C-alpha positions in Angstrom: -30.0 5.5 7.1 -32.5 3.0 8.6 -33.9 5.4 11.1 -33.6 8.2 8.6 -36.3 6.0 5.9 -38.7 5.5 8.7 -38.9 8.8 9.9 -39.3 10.4 6.5 -41.9 7.2 5.9 -43.9 8.9 9.3 -43.0 12.7 7.7 -44.8 11.8 4.3 -47.9 10.0 6.1 -47.8 12.9 8.7 -48.2 10.6 11.8 -46.8 10.2 15.2 -44.7 13.3 16.1 -45.3 14.6 12.4 -48.8 15.0 12.1 -49.5 18.7 12.1 -51.3 19.1 15.4 -47.8 17.5 17.3 -45.9 20.3 17.4 -45.2 19.7 21.1 -43.7 16.0 20.2 -42.1 17.0 17.1 -38.5 16.5 17.1 -37.1 19.8 16.1 -33.6 18.1 14.7 -35.5 15.5 12.4 -36.5 17.8 9.5 -33.2 18.8 8.7 -31.3 15.8 8.9 -34.6 14.8 6.6 -33.2 17.6 4.2 -29.1 17.1 4.4 -29.7 12.8 3.8 -31.7 13.3 1.0 -31.2 16.6 -0.8 -27.5 14.9 -2.1 -28.9 11.6 -3.3 -30.6 13.4 -6.3 -27.7 16.5 -6.0 -25.1 13.3 -7.0 -27.4 11.6 -9.6 -28.3 15.6 -11.0 -24.0 15.2 -11.3 -23.9 12.1 -12.8 -24.3 13.5 -16.4 -21.7 12.5 -19.0 -20.0 10.5 -16.4 -17.2 9.1 -18.6 -14.0 10.1 -16.4 -12.9 9.7 -13.3 -12.6 13.7 -13.1 -16.3 14.3 -13.7 -17.5 11.3 -10.7 -16.4 15.0 -9.1 -19.3 17.0 -10.5 -21.3 14.2 -8.6 -19.7 15.3 -5.2 -20.0 18.9 -5.7 -23.5 18.7 -6.9 -24.5 16.1 -3.9 -23.0 19.0 -1.3 -24.6 21.9 -3.0 -28.5 21.4 -3.3 -29.0 21.1 0.4 -26.7 24.4 0.2 -28.9 25.6 -1.9 -32.4 24.7 0.0 -30.9 25.7 3.4 -28.6 29.1 2.4 -32.2 30.2 0.8 -33.7 29.5 3.7 -31.4 31.4 6.1 -31.1 34.1 3.5 -34.8 35.0 3.8 -35.6 34.3 7.9 -34.8 37.8 8.5 -37.4 39.3 6.4 -39.8 36.6 7.3 -39.3 37.2 10.8 -40.2 40.8 10.5 -43.4 40.1 8.5 -44.5 38.1 11.5 -43.9 40.6 13.8 -45.5 43.4 12.2 -48.4 40.9 11.1 -48.7 40.1 14.9 -47.7 36.2 14.6 -44.5 36.6 16.3 -45.9 34.0 19.0 -46.2 31.0 16.3 -43.2 32.2 14.8 -41.6 28.3 15.9 -43.9 26.6 14.0 -44.3 28.7 10.8 -40.7 28.0 10.4 -41.4 24.3 11.3 -43.7 24.5 9.1 -41.4 25.8 6.3 -38.3 23.2 7.0 -41.0 20.6 6.6 -41.3 21.9 3.3 -37.6 21.7 2.8 -38.0 18.1 3.5 -40.8 17.5 1.5 -39.1 18.6 -1.5 -35.7 16.6 -0.9 -37.6 13.3 -0.2 -39.6 13.6 -3.2 -36.0 15.0 -5.2 -34.8 11.8 -3.9 -37.7 9.7 -5.6 -36.8 11.1 -8.8 -33.3 10.3 -9.1 -34.0 7.1 -10.6 -36.2 8.9 -13.1 -33.5 12.0 -14.1 -30.4 8.7 -14.2 -32.8 6.8 -16.6 -32.8 9.9 -18.8 -29.1 10.4 -18.5 -29.0 7.0 -20.3 -31.3 7.8 -23.2 -30.1 11.3 -24.1 -26.6 12.8 -24.6 -27.6 16.4 -25.2 -26.7 18.8 -22.4 -29.7 21.1 -22.8 -32.3 18.1 -22.5 -30.4 17.0 -19.3 -31.1 20.5 -17.9 -34.3 20.5 -18.5 -35.2 17.1 -17.6 -33.5 18.4 -14.1 -36.2 21.4 -14.5 -38.6 19.3 -15.2 -37.9 17.2 -11.4 -37.7 20.2 -9.5 -40.7 21.8 -10.2 -42.7 18.6 -9.3 -40.6 18.2 -6.3 -41.2 21.7 -5.5 -45.0 21.1 -5.7 -44.9 18.0 -3.8 -42.7 20.7 -1.1 -45.5 23.2 -1.3 -48.2 20.6 -0.8 -46.0 19.6 2.2 -46.3 22.7 3.8 -49.5 24.1 3.4 -50.5 20.7 5.6 -48.7 22.1 8.3 -49.6 26.1 7.4 -52.9 24.9 7.1 -53.5 24.8 11.1 -51.9 28.4 11.8 -53.9 29.6 9.3 -56.9 28.5 10.6 -55.5 29.6 14.1 -54.9 33.5 12.3 -55.5 34.1 9.0 -52.7 36.7 8.9 -50.8 33.4 8.6 -51.8 33.1 4.6 -50.4 36.6 4.1 -46.7 35.7 5.7 -47.0 32.5 3.7 -47.3 34.4 0.3 -44.6 36.4 1.6 -42.2 33.7 1.9 -42.3 31.6 -1.2 -42.2 35.1 -3.2 -39.1 35.9 -1.0 -38.2 32.4 -1.1 -38.2 32.0 -4.9 -37.1 35.7 -5.6 -33.6 34.8 -3.5 -33.2 30.9 -5.1 -32.9 32.0 -8.5 -30.1 33.6 -7.5 -28.6 31.2 -5.2 -29.1 28.9 -8.4 -27.4 30.9 -10.3 -24.7 31.6 -8.4 -24.2 28.2 -7.4 -24.3 26.7 -10.7 -23.1 24.4 -12.6 -24.9 21.4 -11.3 -25.1 19.1 -14.1 -22.5 20.5 -15.7 -21.2 20.7 -19.2 -19.3 18.3 -20.7 -16.7 21.1 -22.7 -16.5 22.5 -19.7 -14.2 21.1 -16.6 -15.3 20.0 -13.6 -15.5 22.8 -11.0 -17.4 24.0 -8.0 -18.1 27.3 -9.2 -17.7 28.6 -12.4 -14.8 30.4 -13.4 -16.4 33.8 -14.6 -17.2 36.1 -12.2 -20.5 35.9 -10.0 -23.3 37.6 -12.1 -27.3 38.4 -11.5 -29.7 35.8 -12.7 -32.6 38.5 -13.3 -29.8 41.2 -15.2 -29.0 37.8 -17.6 -31.9 36.9 -18.4 -33.2 40.6 -18.8 -30.1 41.6 -21.2 -31.4 38.0 -23.1 -34.8 39.4 -23.2 -34.5 42.8 -24.1 -30.7 43.3 -25.3 
């Protein structure tokens, strides 16, 4: 854990091998390690709402597993489309560096989420309404997402200066990731866990489409 904290500190400060220009020195495996180290911290805290029985502790375990799963599985589903887009734009030579920038964004988001864990736990102590708990977590994710985007842009600036078309690839990635991420989050719920529903990894209801549900609520 000490090594992970040391590497995370260098990563956040963009020093040493994590400097945007130090592509050759950057260890490829440390960025995914940062994701799977820090994302579960927030996940477990997220699942600690209404922790009044031993069974509820399983929600912490489930959410701790599902947050890094959400980030990494969404990225994996988006990679083929991103690969094709980079190929069409003539950016295949920089694909490895672009992927590192993307994983760096995921790592930045994960560290930001972990740093917000005390805030969400304090919020749980201060309110007993499930809807407010969900809204608070949405706010934390929004803040962490901004942090992750800033980190990713820090690495992507090098690519954009090299070839302006990388800006198009970046926008394409952000749009695709947001589109897939919403549905992935919907499928992996619950994360907070409503007190009136038994604890489970997935909800008992059949899988559905988040966009169809929202459209039904708006226009149904």
